[in-house]
C-alpha positions in Angstrom: 57.1 127.8 94.0 60.1 128.0 96.1 62.8 130.3 97.4 63.8 131.6 93.9 60.7 133.8 93.9 61.6 135.3 97.3 63.5 138.5 98.1 66.9 137.6 99.6 68.2 140.1 102.2 70.3 140.3 105.4 68.6 141.0 108.7 70.0 144.5 108.5 68.7 145.0 105.0 65.2 143.8 106.1 65.2 146.3 109.0 66.2 149.1 106.6 63.9 148.3 103.7 60.8 147.7 105.9 61.5 150.5 108.4 58.2 152.1 107.3 56.3 149.3 109.1 57.6 150.4 112.5 54.4 152.3 113.3 51.9 150.3 111.3 49.4 148.5 113.4 46.9 147.0 110.9 49.1 145.9 108.0 47.0 144.1 105.3 50.0 142.3 104.0 51.5 139.1 105.3 55.1 137.9 104.9 56.3 134.3 104.7 60.0 134.2 105.5 62.9 131.8 105.9 66.1 132.4 107.9 69.1 130.6 106.4 72.4 130.1 108.2 75.3 128.7 106.2 72.8 127.6 103.5 70.6 125.7 106.0 67.1 126.8 106.7 66.9 127.3 110.5 63.5 129.0 110.8 60.3 129.4 108.8 57.8 132.0 109.9 54.9 134.3 109.0 54.1 137.8 110.1 52.1 140.9 109.2 55.0 143.1 110.3 58.4 141.9 109.1 60.2 144.8 110.7 59.2 144.0 114.2 59.6 140.2 113.6 63.3 140.8 112.6 63.8 142.9 115.7 62.6 140.0 117.8 64.6 137.4 115.9 68.0 139.0 116.8 69.0 135.8 118.5 68.2 133.6 115.5 70.1 135.8 113.0 73.8 136.4 112.6 75.4 139.0 110.3 75.7 136.1 107.8 72.1 135.1 107.9 70.1 135.3 104.7 66.4 136.2 105.1 64.2 135.0 102.2 60.8 136.7 102.2 57.7 137.2 100.1 54.7 139.4 100.7 51.2 138.1 100.3 47.7 139.5 100.8 46.0 136.3 101.9 46.7 135.3 105.5 45.3 131.8 105.0 47.6 131.2 102.1 50.6 132.3 104.2 49.6 130.0 107.1 49.2 127.0 104.8 52.6 127.7 103.2 54.3 128.2 106.6 52.8 124.9 107.8 54.0 123.1 104.6 57.5 124.4 104.8 58.0 123.7 108.5 56.9 120.1 107.9 59.1 119.8 104.8 62.2 121.6 105.9 62.1 120.8 109.7 64.1 123.9 110.7 65.9 123.6 114.0 64.2 126.7 115.6 60.8 125.4 114.6 61.3 122.0 116.2 58.4 122.3 118.6 56.1 122.7 115.6 57.4 119.8 113.7 55.8 117.3 116.0 52.8 115.4 114.8 49.6 117.3 115.5 51.3 120.6 116.4 50.3 122.4 113.2 46.7 121.2 113.2 45.8 124.5 114.8 45.5 125.8 111.3 43.1 124.4 108.7 44.8 122.4 106.0 
């Protein structure tokens, strides 16, 4: 599995498409997402509310950013995937989590 299975949107498109999540407090879905700038992955994250996460990521995203995201129903699966991709891709905005031992907060 890799990015080809993911939806590819701009930050603006994510905000528009997932606007319905603005007032959702207990979403039972989880999103794994990647932020790409000029073809390079600069951030890997997970969230239960992609709308609010994109609002908060305004500084990490430009108009040219590509957001690749996929929705899951198992939080543990998303956490494992996030950990894997941060270790593999070493995105510059995740640098504090790429250090040895940082991601051991989550069960492997």
